[in-house]
PDB file with SEQRES, HELIX, SHEET and CRYST1 records, atoms N, CA, C and O in Angstrom:
SEQRES   1 A   86  MET ALA GLU SER GLY VAL PRO GLY PHE ASP LEU ALA ALA          
SEQRES   2 A   86  TRP ASN ALA LEU VAL ALA PRO ARG GLY THR PRO ARG GLU          
SEQRES   3 A   86  ILE VAL SER LEU LEU ASN ALA HIS VAL VAL ALA ILE LEU          
SEQRES   4 A   86  GLY GLU ALA ASP THR ARG LYS ARG LEU ILE ASP LEU GLY          
SEQRES   5 A   86  VAL GLN PRO VAL SER GLY THR PRO LYS GLN LEU GLY ALA          
SEQRES   6 A   86  PHE ILE GLN SER GLU THR GLN LYS TRP GLY ASP LEU ALA          
SEQRES   7 A   86  ARG LYS ALA LYS ILE THR ALA ASP                              
HELIX    1 AA1 ALA A    2  SER A    4  5                                   3    
HELIX    2 AA2 ARG A   25  LEU A   39  1                                  15    
HELIX    3 AA3 ALA A   42  ASP A   50  1                                   9    
HELIX    4 AA4 PRO A   60  LYS A   80  1                                  21    
CRYST1    1.000    1.000    1.000  90.00  90.00  90.00 P 1           1          
ATOM      1  N   MET A   1      56.676 263.648   6.084  1.00  0.00           N  
ATOM      2  CA  MET A   1      56.190 262.339   5.685  1.00  0.00           C  
ATOM      3  C   MET A   1      54.670 262.294   5.734  1.00  0.00           C  
ATOM      4  O   MET A   1      54.041 261.633   4.907  1.00  0.00           O  
ATOM      5  N   ALA A   2      54.073 262.993   6.699  1.00  0.00           N  
ATOM      6  CA  ALA A   2      52.612 262.998   6.784  1.00  0.00           C  
ATOM      7  C   ALA A   2      52.009 263.570   5.510  1.00  0.00           C  
ATOM      8  O   ALA A   2      50.983 263.082   5.037  1.00  0.00           O  
ATOM      9  N   GLU A   3      52.642 264.608   4.945  1.00  0.00           N  
ATOM     10  CA  GLU A   3      52.152 265.196   3.703  1.00  0.00           C  
ATOM     11  C   GLU A   3      52.286 264.239   2.532  1.00  0.00           C  
ATOM     12  O   GLU A   3      51.595 264.390   1.525  1.00  0.00           O  
ATOM     13  N   SER A   4      53.162 263.265   2.654  1.00  0.00           N  
ATOM     14  CA  SER A   4      53.363 262.274   1.598  1.00  0.00           C  
ATOM     15  C   SER A   4      52.449 261.071   1.752  1.00  0.00           C  
ATOM     16  O   SER A   4      52.555 260.099   1.004  1.00  0.00           O  
ATOM     17  N   GLY A   5      51.546 261.142   2.732  1.00  0.00           N  
ATOM     18  CA  GLY A   5      50.600 260.050   2.919  1.00  0.00           C  
ATOM     19  C   GLY A   5      51.016 259.022   3.945  1.00  0.00           C  
ATOM     20  O   GLY A   5      50.449 257.930   3.995  1.00  0.00           O  
ATOM     21  N   VAL A   6      51.993 259.350   4.759  1.00  0.00           N  
ATOM     22  CA  VAL A   6      52.451 258.431   5.792  1.00  0.00           C  
ATOM     23  C   VAL A   6      52.251 259.107   7.156  1.00  0.00           C  
ATOM     24  O   VAL A   6      53.202 259.622   7.743  1.00  0.00           O  
ATOM     25  N   PRO A   7      51.009 259.101   7.653  1.00  0.00           N  
ATOM     26  CA  PRO A   7      50.754 259.770   8.937  1.00  0.00           C  
ATOM     27  C   PRO A   7      51.412 259.030  10.098  1.00  0.00           C  
ATOM     28  O   PRO A   7      51.516 257.803  10.096  1.00  0.00           O  
ATOM     29  N   GLY A   8      51.849 259.797  11.079  1.00  0.00           N  
ATOM     30  CA  GLY A   8      52.422 259.197  12.274  1.00  0.00           C  
ATOM     31  C   GLY A   8      53.826 258.646  12.092  1.00  0.00           C  
ATOM     32  O   GLY A   8      54.350 257.984  12.987  1.00  0.00           O  
ATOM     33  N   PHE A   9      54.442 258.909  10.950  1.00  0.00           N  
ATOM     34  CA  PHE A   9      55.785 258.394  10.687  1.00  0.00           C  
ATOM     35  C   PHE A   9      56.779 259.066  11.618  1.00  0.00           C  
ATOM     36  O   PHE A   9      56.815 260.294  11.710  1.00  0.00           O  
ATOM     37  N   ASP A  10      57.575 258.284  12.299  1.00  0.00           N  
ATOM     38  CA  ASP A  10      58.566 258.815  13.218  1.00  0.00           C  
ATOM     39  C   ASP A  10      59.826 257.970  13.099  1.00  0.00           C  
ATOM     40  O   ASP A  10      59.844 256.803  13.491  1.00  0.00           O  
ATOM     41  N   LEU A  11      60.865 258.565  12.561  1.00  0.00           N  
ATOM     42  CA  LEU A  11      62.122 257.846  12.393  1.00  0.00           C  
ATOM     43  C   LEU A  11      63.244 258.717  12.931  1.00  0.00           C  
ATOM     44  O   LEU A  11      63.431 259.849  12.486  1.00  0.00           O  
ATOM     45  N   ALA A  12      63.969 258.196  13.863  1.00  0.00           N  
ATOM     46  CA  ALA A  12      65.110 258.911  14.414  1.00  0.00           C  
ATOM     47  C   ALA A  12      66.244 257.922  14.630  1.00  0.00           C  
ATOM     48  O   ALA A  12      66.041 256.819  15.136  1.00  0.00           O  
ATOM     49  N   ALA A  13      67.423 258.333  14.244  1.00  0.00           N  
ATOM     50  CA  ALA A  13      68.593 257.499  14.497  1.00  0.00           C  
ATOM     51  C   ALA A  13      68.920 257.585  15.983  1.00  0.00           C  
ATOM     52  O   ALA A  13      68.752 258.638  16.599  1.00  0.00           O  
ATOM     53  N   TRP A  14      69.381 256.495  16.551  1.00  0.00           N  
ATOM     54  CA  TRP A  14      69.761 256.512  17.964  1.00  0.00           C  
ATOM     55  C   TRP A  14      70.928 255.558  18.182  1.00  0.00           C  
ATOM     56  O   TRP A  14      71.148 254.620  17.415  1.00  0.00           O  
ATOM     57  N   ASN A  15      71.646 255.822  19.225  1.00  0.00           N  
ATOM     58  CA  ASN A  15      72.781 254.990  19.631  1.00  0.00           C  
ATOM     59  C   ASN A  15      72.607 254.671  21.101  1.00  0.00           C  
ATOM     60  O   ASN A  15      71.979 255.427  21.842  1.00  0.00           O  
ATOM     61  N   ALA A  16      73.157 253.564  21.511  1.00  0.00           N  
ATOM     62  CA  ALA A  16      73.085 253.188  22.919  1.00  0.00           C  
ATOM     63  C   ALA A  16      74.341 252.410  23.292  1.00  0.00           C  
ATOM     64  O   ALA A  16      74.983 251.785  22.448  1.00  0.00           O  
ATOM     65  N   LEU A  17      74.666 252.464  24.552  1.00  0.00           N  
ATOM     66  CA  LEU A  17      75.765 251.675  25.085  1.00  0.00           C  
ATOM     67  C   LEU A  17      75.154 250.445  25.739  1.00  0.00           C  
ATOM     68  O   LEU A  17      74.343 250.565  26.658  1.00  0.00           O  
ATOM     69  N   VAL A  18      75.536 249.274  25.272  1.00  0.00           N  
ATOM     70  CA  VAL A  18      75.025 248.029  25.838  1.00  0.00           C  
ATOM     71  C   VAL A  18      76.209 247.147  26.245  1.00  0.00           C  
ATOM     72  O   VAL A  18      77.317 247.285  25.725  1.00  0.00           O  
ATOM     73  N   ALA A  19      75.949 246.259  27.167  1.00  0.00           N  
ATOM     74  CA  ALA A  19      76.974 245.319  27.634  1.00  0.00           C  
ATOM     75  C   ALA A  19      76.581 243.921  27.182  1.00  0.00           C  
ATOM     76  O   ALA A  19      75.411 243.658  26.907  1.00  0.00           O  
ATOM     77  N   PRO A  20      77.546 243.037  27.107  1.00  0.00           N  
ATOM     78  CA  PRO A  20      77.229 241.665  26.709  1.00  0.00           C  
ATOM     79  C   PRO A  20      76.247 241.000  27.679  1.00  0.00           C  
ATOM     80  O   PRO A  20      76.250 241.289  28.876  1.00  0.00           O  
ATOM     81  N   ARG A  21      75.417 240.116  27.150  1.00  0.00           N  
ATOM     82  CA  ARG A  21      74.509 239.328  27.984  1.00  0.00           C  
ATOM     83  C   ARG A  21      75.319 238.642  29.083  1.00  0.00           C  
ATOM     84  O   ARG A  21      76.407 238.122  28.835  1.00  0.00           O  
ATOM     85  N   GLY A  22      74.790 238.649  30.265  1.00  0.00           N  
ATOM     86  CA  GLY A  22      75.466 237.996  31.380  1.00  0.00           C  
ATOM     87  C   GLY A  22      76.395 238.903  32.170  1.00  0.00           C  
ATOM     88  O   GLY A  22      76.972 238.479  33.172  1.00  0.00           O  
ATOM     89  N   THR A  23      76.546 240.156  31.726  1.00  0.00           N  
ATOM     90  CA  THR A  23      77.371 241.087  32.496  1.00  0.00           C  
ATOM     91  C   THR A  23      76.725 241.270  33.868  1.00  0.00           C  
ATOM     92  O   THR A  23      75.522 241.521  33.947  1.00  0.00           O  
ATOM     93  N   PRO A  24      77.487 241.151  34.935  1.00  0.00           N  
ATOM     94  CA  PRO A  24      76.911 241.294  36.274  1.00  0.00           C  
ATOM     95  C   PRO A  24      76.153 242.615  36.436  1.00  0.00           C  
ATOM     96  O   PRO A  24      76.585 243.664  35.957  1.00  0.00           O  
ATOM     97  N   ARG A  25      75.021 242.531  37.118  1.00  0.00           N  
ATOM     98  CA  ARG A  25      74.151 243.702  37.318  1.00  0.00           C  
ATOM     99  C   ARG A  25      74.917 244.868  37.950  1.00  0.00           C  
ATOM    100  O   ARG A  25      74.674 246.027  37.613  1.00  0.00           O  
ATOM    101  N   GLU A  26      75.848 244.557  38.875  1.00  0.00           N  
ATOM    102  CA  GLU A  26      76.609 245.619  39.533  1.00  0.00           C  
ATOM    103  C   GLU A  26      77.459 246.389  38.526  1.00  0.00           C  
ATOM    104  O   GLU A  26      77.600 247.608  38.630  1.00  0.00           O  
ATOM    105  N   ILE A  27      78.019 245.681  37.561  1.00  0.00           N  
ATOM    106  CA  ILE A  27      78.846 246.318  36.529  1.00  0.00           C  
ATOM    107  C   ILE A  27      77.970 247.183  35.631  1.00  0.00           C  
ATOM    108  O   ILE A  27      78.339 248.311  35.305  1.00  0.00           O  
ATOM    109  N   VAL A  28      76.813 246.661  35.231  1.00  0.00           N  
ATOM    110  CA  VAL A  28      75.885 247.428  34.402  1.00  0.00           C  
ATOM    111  C   VAL A  28      75.455 248.698  35.139  1.00  0.00           C  
ATOM    112  O   VAL A  28      75.403 249.774  34.545  1.00  0.00           O  
ATOM    113  N   SER A  29      75.152 248.573  36.414  1.00  0.00           N  
ATOM    114  CA  SER A  29      74.738 249.735  37.208  1.00  0.00           C  
ATOM    115  C   SER A  29      75.862 250.761  37.310  1.00  0.00           C  
ATOM    116  O   SER A  29      75.619 251.964  37.218  1.00  0.00           O  
ATOM    117  N   LEU A  30      77.084 250.288  37.499  1.00  0.00           N  
ATOM    118  CA  LEU A  30      78.233 251.187  37.589  1.00  0.00           C  
ATOM    119  C   LEU A  30      78.457 251.919  36.264  1.00  0.00           C  
ATOM    120  O   LEU A  30      78.637 253.137  36.246  1.00  0.00           O  
ATOM    121  N   LEU A  31      78.444 251.180  35.167  1.00  0.00           N  
ATOM    122  CA  LEU A  31      78.606 251.800  33.849  1.00  0.00           C  
ATOM    123  C   LEU A  31      77.506 252.824  33.602  1.00  0.00           C  
ATOM    124  O   LEU A  31      77.767 253.930  33.127  1.00  0.00           O  
ATOM    125  N   ASN A  32      76.268 252.442  33.931  1.00  0.00           N  
ATOM    126  CA  ASN A  32      75.145 253.350  33.723  1.00  0.00           C  
ATOM    127  C   ASN A  32      75.320 254.635  34.534  1.00  0.00           C  
ATOM    128  O   ASN A  32      75.079 255.729  34.024  1.00  0.00           O  
ATOM    129  N   ALA A  33      75.734 254.504  35.780  1.00  0.00           N  
ATOM    130  CA  ALA A  33      75.921 255.687  36.625  1.00  0.00           C  
ATOM    131  C   ALA A  33      76.968 256.626  36.032  1.00  0.00           C  
ATOM    132  O   ALA A  33      76.803 257.846  36.058  1.00  0.00           O  
ATOM    133  N   HIS A  34      78.043 256.052  35.499  1.00  0.00           N  
ATOM    134  CA  HIS A  34      79.094 256.880  34.905  1.00  0.00           C  
ATOM    135  C   HIS A  34      78.607 257.558  33.623  1.00  0.00           C  
ATOM    136  O   HIS A  34      78.886 258.735  33.395  1.00  0.00           O  
ATOM    137  N   VAL A  35      77.888 256.819  32.798  1.00  0.00           N  
ATOM    138  CA  VAL A  35      77.385 257.407  31.547  1.00  0.00           C  
ATOM    139  C   VAL A  35      76.387 258.520  31.853  1.00  0.00           C  
ATOM    140  O   VAL A  35      76.435 259.584  31.235  1.00  0.00           O  
ATOM    141  N   VAL A  36      75.486 258.284  32.799  1.00  0.00           N  
ATOM    142  CA  VAL A  36      74.513 259.321  33.181  1.00  0.00           C  
ATOM    143  C   VAL A  36      75.251 260.568  33.679  1.00  0.00           C  
ATOM    144  O   VAL A  36      74.880 261.690  33.333  1.00  0.00           O  
ATOM    145  N   ALA A  37      76.288 260.371  34.486  1.00  0.00           N  
ATOM    146  CA  ALA A  37      77.060 261.505  34.993  1.00  0.00           C  
ATOM    147  C   ALA A  37      77.741 262.269  33.855  1.00  0.00           C  
ATOM    148  O   ALA A  37      77.706 263.499  33.817  1.00  0.00           O  
ATOM    149  N   ILE A  38      78.350 261.540  32.942  1.00  0.00           N  
ATOM    150  CA  ILE A  38      79.044 262.174  31.813  1.00  0.00           C  
ATOM    151  C   ILE A  38      78.048 262.945  30.942  1.00  0.00           C  
ATOM    152  O   ILE A  38      78.327 264.070  30.527  1.00  0.00           O  
ATOM    153  N   LEU A  39      76.896 262.346  30.666  1.00  0.00           N  
ATOM    154  CA  LEU A  39      75.900 263.026  29.838  1.00  0.00           C  
ATOM    155  C   LEU A  39      75.261 264.206  30.560  1.00  0.00           C  
ATOM    156  O   LEU A  39      74.618 265.046  29.930  1.00  0.00           O  
ATOM    157  N   GLY A  40      75.430 264.272  31.851  1.00  0.00           N  
ATOM    158  CA  GLY A  40      74.923 265.396  32.622  1.00  0.00           C  
ATOM    159  C   GLY A  40      75.880 266.574  32.685  1.00  0.00           C  
ATOM    160  O   GLY A  40      75.512 267.655  33.145  1.00  0.00           O  
ATOM    161  N   GLU A  41      77.100 266.370  32.226  1.00  0.00           N  
ATOM    162  CA  GLU A  41      78.093 267.446  32.237  1.00  0.00           C  
ATOM    163  C   GLU A  41      77.775 268.448  31.130  1.00  0.00           C  
ATOM    164  O   GLU A  41      77.528 268.064  29.987  1.00  0.00           O  
ATOM    165  N   ALA A  42      77.783 269.723  31.473  1.00  0.00           N  
ATOM    166  CA  ALA A  42      77.416 270.776  30.523  1.00  0.00           C  
ATOM    167  C   ALA A  42      78.282 270.744  29.259  1.00  0.00           C  
ATOM    168  O   ALA A  42      77.764 270.870  28.150  1.00  0.00           O  
ATOM    169  N   ASP A  43      79.594 270.577  29.423  1.00  0.00           N  
ATOM    170  CA  ASP A  43      80.488 270.556  28.257  1.00  0.00           C  
ATOM    171  C   ASP A  43      80.176 269.391  27.331  1.00  0.00           C  
ATOM    172  O   ASP A  43      80.177 269.539  26.109  1.00  0.00           O  
ATOM    173  N   THR A  44      79.909 268.238  27.919  1.00  0.00           N  
ATOM    174  CA  THR A  44      79.597 267.053  27.120  1.00  0.00           C  
ATOM    175  C   THR A  44      78.285 267.253  26.375  1.00  0.00           C  
ATOM    176  O   THR A  44      78.197 266.977  25.179  1.00  0.00           O  
ATOM    177  N   ARG A  45      77.262 267.735  27.084  1.00  0.00           N  
ATOM    178  CA  ARG A  45      75.957 267.975  26.451  1.00  0.00           C  
ATOM    179  C   ARG A  45      76.092 268.968  25.293  1.00  0.00           C  
ATOM    180  O   ARG A  45      75.547 268.746  24.211  1.00  0.00           O  
ATOM    181  N   LYS A  46      76.826 270.069  25.529  1.00  0.00           N  
ATOM    182  CA  LYS A  46      76.998 271.076  24.484  1.00  0.00           C  
ATOM    183  C   LYS A  46      77.689 270.486  23.269  1.00  0.00           C  
ATOM    184  O   LYS A  46      77.273 270.727  22.136  1.00  0.00           O  
ATOM    185  N   ARG A  47      78.731 269.723  23.498  1.00  0.00           N  
ATOM    186  CA  ARG A  47      79.480 269.130  22.379  1.00  0.00           C  
ATOM    187  C   ARG A  47      78.592 268.193  21.567  1.00  0.00           C  
ATOM    188  O   ARG A  47      78.599 268.233  20.336  1.00  0.00           O  
ATOM    189  N   LEU A  48      77.834 267.358  22.252  1.00  0.00           N  
ATOM    190  CA  LEU A  48      76.945 266.441  21.547  1.00  0.00           C  
ATOM    191  C   LEU A  48      75.865 267.191  20.773  1.00  0.00           C  
ATOM    192  O   LEU A  48      75.580 266.866  19.621  1.00  0.00           O  
ATOM    193  N   ILE A  49      75.273 268.186  21.407  1.00  0.00           N  
ATOM    194  CA  ILE A  49      74.231 268.981  20.733  1.00  0.00           C  
ATOM    195  C   ILE A  49      74.814 269.701  19.521  1.00  0.00           C  
ATOM    196  O   ILE A  49      74.170 269.775  18.474  1.00  0.00           O  
ATOM    197  N   ASP A  50      76.037 270.234  19.658  1.00  0.00           N  
ATOM    198  CA  ASP A  50      76.702 270.881  18.524  1.00  0.00           C  
ATOM    199  C   ASP A  50      76.927 269.902  17.370  1.00  0.00           C  
ATOM    200  O   ASP A  50      76.979 270.308  16.209  1.00  0.00           O  
ATOM    201  N   LEU A  51      77.059 268.620  17.689  1.00  0.00           N  
ATOM    202  CA  LEU A  51      77.237 267.585  16.665  1.00  0.00           C  
ATOM    203  C   LEU A  51      75.897 267.071  16.126  1.00  0.00           C  
ATOM    204  O   LEU A  51      75.863 266.198  15.259  1.00  0.00           O  
ATOM    205  N   GLY A  52      74.795 267.621  16.646  1.00  0.00           N  
ATOM    206  CA  GLY A  52      73.480 267.204  16.174  1.00  0.00           C  
ATOM    207  C   GLY A  52      72.911 266.018  16.921  1.00  0.00           C  
ATOM    208  O   GLY A  52      71.968 265.380  16.453  1.00  0.00           O  
ATOM    209  N   VAL A  53      73.473 265.719  18.069  1.00  0.00           N  
ATOM    210  CA  VAL A  53      73.030 264.583  18.876  1.00  0.00           C  
ATOM    211  C   VAL A  53      72.264 265.106  20.081  1.00  0.00           C  
ATOM    212  O   VAL A  53      72.739 265.996  20.787  1.00  0.00           O  
ATOM    213  N   GLN A  54      71.076 264.552  20.317  1.00  0.00           N  
ATOM    214  CA  GLN A  54      70.311 264.918  21.507  1.00  0.00           C  
ATOM    215  C   GLN A  54      70.619 263.897  22.587  1.00  0.00           C  
ATOM    216  O   GLN A  54      70.112 262.777  22.525  1.00  0.00           O  
ATOM    217  N   PRO A  55      71.440 264.248  23.585  1.00  0.00           N  
ATOM    218  CA  PRO A  55      71.808 263.276  24.607  1.00  0.00           C  
ATOM    219  C   PRO A  55      70.629 262.932  25.513  1.00  0.00           C  
ATOM    220  O   PRO A  55      69.934 263.813  26.019  1.00  0.00           O  
ATOM    221  N   VAL A  56      70.424 261.645  25.700  1.00  0.00           N  
ATOM    222  CA  VAL A  56      69.355 261.137  26.560  1.00  0.00           C  
ATOM    223  C   VAL A  56      69.956 260.029  27.410  1.00  0.00           C  
ATOM    224  O   VAL A  56      70.709 259.191  26.913  1.00  0.00           O  
ATOM    225  N   SER A  57      69.624 260.030  28.675  1.00  0.00           N  
ATOM    226  CA  SER A  57      70.094 258.943  29.530  1.00  0.00           C  
ATOM    227  C   SER A  57      68.906 258.390  30.298  1.00  0.00           C  
ATOM    228  O   SER A  57      67.846 259.011  30.370  1.00  0.00           O  
ATOM    229  N   GLY A  58      69.101 257.236  30.858  1.00  0.00           N  
ATOM    230  CA  GLY A  58      68.052 256.596  31.630  1.00  0.00           C  
ATOM    231  C   GLY A  58      68.600 255.352  32.285  1.00  0.00           C  
ATOM    232  O   GLY A  58      69.809 255.196  32.453  1.00  0.00           O  
ATOM    233  N   THR A  59      67.707 254.485  32.646  1.00  0.00           N  
ATOM    234  CA  THR A  59      68.106 253.251  33.312  1.00  0.00           C  
ATOM    235  C   THR A  59      68.274 252.122  32.304  1.00  0.00           C  
ATOM    236  O   THR A  59      67.764 252.206  31.187  1.00  0.00           O  
ATOM    237  N   PRO A  60      68.983 251.070  32.688  1.00  0.00           N  
ATOM    238  CA  PRO A  60      69.075 249.909  31.808  1.00  0.00           C  
ATOM    239  C   PRO A  60      67.678 249.338  31.478  1.00  0.00           C  
ATOM    240  O   PRO A  60      67.446 248.872  30.362  1.00  0.00           O  
ATOM    241  N   LYS A  61      66.775 249.377  32.433  1.00  0.00           N  
ATOM    242  CA  LYS A  61      65.422 248.869  32.192  1.00  0.00           C  
ATOM    243  C   LYS A  61      64.708 249.721  31.137  1.00  0.00           C  
ATOM    244  O   LYS A  61      64.021 249.183  30.269  1.00  0.00           O  
ATOM    245  N   GLN A  62      64.867 251.032  31.208  1.00  0.00           N  
ATOM    246  CA  GLN A  62      64.253 251.907  30.217  1.00  0.00           C  
ATOM    247  C   GLN A  62      64.835 251.652  28.830  1.00  0.00           C  
ATOM    248  O   GLN A  62      64.100 251.635  27.842  1.00  0.00           O  
ATOM    249  N   LEU A  63      66.147 251.456  28.750  1.00  0.00           N  
ATOM    250  CA  LEU A  63      66.768 251.168  27.461  1.00  0.00           C  
ATOM    251  C   LEU A  63      66.264 249.846  26.914  1.00  0.00           C  
ATOM    252  O   LEU A  63      65.971 249.739  25.723  1.00  0.00           O  
ATOM    253  N   GLY A  64      66.161 248.840  27.766  1.00  0.00           N  
ATOM    254  CA  GLY A  64      65.645 247.552  27.314  1.00  0.00           C  
ATOM    255  C   GLY A  64      64.241 247.658  26.755  1.00  0.00           C  
ATOM    256  O   GLY A  64      63.926 247.045  25.735  1.00  0.00           O  
ATOM    257  N   ALA A  65      63.387 248.439  27.423  1.00  0.00           N  
ATOM    258  CA  ALA A  65      62.010 248.630  26.949  1.00  0.00           C  
ATOM    259  C   ALA A  65      62.004 249.379  25.620  1.00  0.00           C  
ATOM    260  O   ALA A  65      61.212 249.059  24.733  1.00  0.00           O  
ATOM    261  N   PHE A  66      62.882 250.376  25.475  1.00  0.00           N  
ATOM    262  CA  PHE A  66      62.959 251.129  24.224  1.00  0.00           C  
ATOM    263  C   PHE A  66      63.410 250.229  23.077  1.00  0.00           C  
ATOM    264  O   PHE A  66      62.824 250.256  21.995  1.00  0.00           O  
ATOM    265  N   ILE A  67      64.447 249.436  23.313  1.00  0.00           N  
ATOM    266  CA  ILE A  67      64.940 248.533  22.268  1.00  0.00           C  
ATOM    267  C   ILE A  67      63.856 247.539  21.883  1.00  0.00           C  
ATOM    268  O   ILE A  67      63.669 247.247  20.702  1.00  0.00           O  
ATOM    269  N   GLN A  68      63.152 247.026  22.859  1.00  0.00           N  
ATOM    270  CA  GLN A  68      62.067 246.082  22.581  1.00  0.00           C  
ATOM    271  C   GLN A  68      60.977 246.746  21.736  1.00  0.00           C  
ATOM    272  O   GLN A  68      60.478 246.140  20.787  1.00  0.00           O  
ATOM    273  N   SER A  69      60.606 247.978  22.069  1.00  0.00           N  
ATOM    274  CA  SER A  69      59.551 248.652  21.302  1.00  0.00           C  
ATOM    275  C   SER A  69      60.011 248.967  19.884  1.00  0.00           C  
ATOM    276  O   SER A  69      59.224 248.850  18.944  1.00  0.00           O  
ATOM    277  N   GLU A  70      61.265 249.364  19.710  1.00  0.00           N  
ATOM    278  CA  GLU A  70      61.793 249.628  18.372  1.00  0.00           C  
ATOM    279  C   GLU A  70      61.851 248.349  17.544  1.00  0.00           C  
ATOM    280  O   GLU A  70      61.525 248.350  16.357  1.00  0.00           O  
ATOM    281  N   THR A  71      62.273 247.253  18.185  1.00  0.00           N  
ATOM    282  CA  THR A  71      62.334 245.964  17.484  1.00  0.00           C  
ATOM    283  C   THR A  71      60.948 245.540  17.022  1.00  0.00           C  
ATOM    284  O   THR A  71      60.781 245.064  15.899  1.00  0.00           O  
ATOM    285  N   GLN A  72      59.961 245.712  17.880  1.00  0.00           N  
ATOM    286  CA  GLN A  72      58.583 245.364  17.536  1.00  0.00           C  
ATOM    287  C   GLN A  72      58.075 246.226  16.385  1.00  0.00           C  
ATOM    288  O   GLN A  72      57.531 245.720  15.404  1.00  0.00           O  
ATOM    289  N   LYS A  73      58.264 247.537  16.523  1.00  0.00           N  
ATOM    290  CA  LYS A  73      57.772 248.489  15.510  1.00  0.00           C  
ATOM    291  C   LYS A  73      58.370 248.197  14.142  1.00  0.00           C  
ATOM    292  O   LYS A  73      57.643 248.056  13.159  1.00  0.00           O  
ATOM    293  N   TRP A  74      59.686 248.108  14.080  1.00  0.00           N  
ATOM    294  CA  TRP A  74      60.335 247.931  12.782  1.00  0.00           C  
ATOM    295  C   TRP A  74      60.184 246.507  12.265  1.00  0.00           C  
ATOM    296  O   TRP A  74      60.146 246.286  11.055  1.00  0.00           O  
ATOM    297  N   GLY A  75      60.098 245.542  13.173  1.00  0.00           N  
ATOM    298  CA  GLY A  75      59.833 244.161  12.749  1.00  0.00           C  
ATOM    299  C   GLY A  75      58.461 244.038  12.113  1.00  0.00           C  
ATOM    300  O   GLY A  75      58.304 243.384  11.082  1.00  0.00           O  
ATOM    301  N   ASP A  76      57.461 244.671  12.730  1.00  0.00           N  
ATOM    302  CA  ASP A  76      56.110 244.659  12.170  1.00  0.00           C  
ATOM    303  C   ASP A  76      56.094 245.303  10.790  1.00  0.00           C  
ATOM    304  O   ASP A  76      55.475 244.782   9.862  1.00  0.00           O  
ATOM    305  N   LEU A  77      56.778 246.439  10.657  1.00  0.00           N  
ATOM    306  CA  LEU A  77      56.832 247.127   9.374  1.00  0.00           C  
ATOM    307  C   LEU A  77      57.502 246.261   8.311  1.00  0.00           C  
ATOM    308  O   LEU A  77      57.013 246.171   7.185  1.00  0.00           O  
ATOM    309  N   ALA A  78      58.613 245.626   8.660  1.00  0.00           N  
ATOM    310  CA  ALA A  78      59.331 244.769   7.713  1.00  0.00           C  
ATOM    311  C   ALA A  78      58.466 243.591   7.279  1.00  0.00           C  
ATOM    312  O   ALA A  78      58.434 243.239   6.100  1.00  0.00           O  
ATOM    313  N   ARG A  79      57.763 242.983   8.235  1.00  0.00           N  
ATOM    314  CA  ARG A  79      56.886 241.855   7.870  1.00  0.00           C  
ATOM    315  C   ARG A  79      55.752 242.327   6.973  1.00  0.00           C  
ATOM    316  O   ARG A  79      55.420 241.664   5.990  1.00  0.00           O  
ATOM    317  N   LYS A  80      55.159 243.462   7.302  1.00  0.00           N  
ATOM    318  CA  LYS A  80      54.042 243.997   6.504  1.00  0.00           C  
ATOM    319  C   LYS A  80      54.503 244.317   5.072  1.00  0.00           C  
ATOM    320  O   LYS A  80      53.772 244.078   4.110  1.00  0.00           O  
ATOM    321  N   ALA A  81      55.713 244.856   4.946  1.00  0.00           N  
ATOM    322  CA  ALA A  81      56.244 245.222   3.643  1.00  0.00           C  
ATOM    323  C   ALA A  81      56.943 244.049   2.951  1.00  0.00           C  
ATOM    324  O   ALA A  81      57.467 244.191   1.847  1.00  0.00           O  
ATOM    325  N   LYS A  82      56.941 242.890   3.616  1.00  0.00           N  
ATOM    326  CA  LYS A  82      57.598 241.690   3.088  1.00  0.00           C  
ATOM    327  C   LYS A  82      59.088 241.922   2.798  1.00  0.00           C  
ATOM    328  O   LYS A  82      59.627 241.469   1.789  1.00  0.00           O  
ATOM    329  N   ILE A  83      59.725 242.640   3.719  1.00  0.00           N  
ATOM    330  CA  ILE A  83      61.160 242.901   3.609  1.00  0.00           C  
ATOM    331  C   ILE A  83      61.888 241.748   4.308  1.00  0.00           C  
ATOM    332  O   ILE A  83      61.558 241.388   5.437  1.00  0.00           O  
ATOM    333  N   THR A  84      62.870 241.182   3.627  1.00  0.00           N  
ATOM    334  CA  THR A  84      63.641 240.081   4.218  1.00  0.00           C  
ATOM    335  C   THR A  84      65.127 240.384   4.107  1.00  0.00           C  
ATOM    336  O   THR A  84      65.557 241.137   3.233  1.00  0.00           O  
ATOM    337  N   ALA A  85      65.888 239.801   4.984  1.00  0.00           N  
ATOM    338  CA  ALA A  85      67.341 239.930   4.942  1.00  0.00           C  
ATOM    339  C   ALA A  85      67.902 238.818   4.077  1.00  0.00           C  
ATOM    340  O   ALA A  85      67.501 237.660   4.195  1.00  0.00           O  
ATOM    341  N   ASP A  86      68.817 239.171   3.220  1.00  0.00           N  
ATOM    342  CA  ASP A  86      69.457 238.167   2.356  1.00  0.00           C  
ATOM    343  C   ASP A  86      70.703 237.639   3.010  1.00  0.00           C  
ATOM    344  O   ASP A  86      71.385 236.786   2.442  1.00  0.00           O  
TER     345      ASP A  86                                                      
END                                                                             
């Protein structure tokens, strides 16, 4: 993309596991601990990598910050390009 005149372009598909608003913090922490453990298993990591997925885990706070930054980045781009949802 940089060669096409779009320097700094970074686009990657990502998926995340989220819980409904209001889910008790203890439940979110428990789910997060299990997901982190599963993503840490060698067989699981290999299977995901073989499927072209780079497994990444972190805390709910880190995911929230990432989602916020992605929303800001793509929202700014959409506004600049005058892209609207019909």
